[in-house]
Steps between C-alpha positions, in 0.01 A plus 500: 500500500782738586675423172186557296442828684853613407438413135176700501677799651770486232242459222319817609822700535504793522166610642616790718769767529864389481757675721842545341743557786796726428752479786624856444361851536280658235683684223808282487612294203330177612177682579501672159560167326218331691256780418600467136384136499199514735245670267566257216483205737165623630372528143609148406371340822184715506553578869651792689874476570604737779863586569568501875827639635650321802854639535760417762830315550577509130228280355481265799185637669287479187638163396431354844142631481439314173675185622246476782195597293229257394611296196200596289649734239357819648818619672800516267854633533665731247869505590842556346704183465755610758241459774446138395842373386752741657361578845504125582871504415573800724287440810563219744128453552194653336143470635411297190655264247505667157463157336298299751247768591420639154359381170672688213268638232737663251769762454366832373766761425875470456778756494879502499734693727770751405855542628545874549766749610500877533479684169839666530675195645828397336355147498375436146457122494431207731865403452597845633266451795654164590854639472410801714337284768810280520736799515289701749327250731424775753288678237340191347150555632154475347147606587222244529147476633288191427652153505507484119748788484702365791537144378553598135789724604646225717472262203689755292768526770540123511522465123743795469714397795468827693417594859222757533336688787122535501338829601126443559232741378121496514420473130632491144457877461719565803757253369533697177521834682781357713696438180416844359617672821819294522408331828577161344711378211226318308165326516291237319140632510186441295420715192233751617726733704792453259356609167457872567836531676676320215342728239603809695855372535509491879566125492671268253363152424786251472304180432168323531434172681267392216621199298481705178544868421187708543327658202474836680869488596679333207839642602486358853678163520384197695707397799649213301597737218647734762730224624311359800300193393256326730311815604188459289218623724146587399284618787130421478169543674242228532174388651446235766206344685504319834606136476214250455305739281314270257703429184204603284501844666874534442448400136221757462720774644801403289290511185340832597831670580656380175200633310544840668874503422428430133308826471680752274371781722657352813823421317526862385447627856754251633759614248460858621608372844791300351326173584473192279202267528553138598228240563653157561303183554444381857765229457735753341477738795559214747816400313614861486458544874686177579793597278527852640468386861804275449699780337433765763551269797842418356583869451389590854701216652818602315448863606431391862166679498262391774239729654241474772162670501 
């Protein structure tokens, strides 16, 4: 009887408002991305999709809320990948298991990172940066905020064979300003706060962590082309439901999100924000998470990174 009731619930899904939990404050990059998707998702599912902000402790407060929500498809998590595959590598213990407590739906947007220095820096290439860091270890510092920026820079350090000092900041915008003001030698942030500064000349982009050169930045080399292979990092945001959500509900959501992402209108808006649309299958996103969890745990261990909440 319980099983048949679950099947009936899934068959009728959705029949009420869906809450899309964003574990950050309103107005930030993740919130903007979620609100870009929510209207289209509501149209496809023919139900209201309401974005609810639950910020705190990075993305941990909001993620914990969804982990403990009813597994019925009405409380979903919209989170950057670092909260799901990098935070578990950094923290000794989280109040949830990013694999065991969630059912992945799909990835949604992807974006590369940029290696940047101050615009008037004598450092012109990644090779110059590595040489400078080795020759001036007391000045080899970088700004970072979220775990994606932290671990990507530590991966770069490991692949380049340099010792670096992290200077923490509250967000990607502050990371870039720290480079502009000369507070740090370099940084590896996400595109939104970089583009305007690069066009004005206040920062110089040395490389991208994308596996191929970017169409909007054809003169910017990849990390491998710049002489440091093994630093191919694409950050991404995705959607998750609580574990034990019926597979038919997960399949409905995966199909709906992919339909929204296929919209030319959404793709045009995403491009304005320097985002690329994704939309993997459920199995594809599970494999992606497993692979990235292994990578970032290895990076954190080699860098001796271990934090407590």
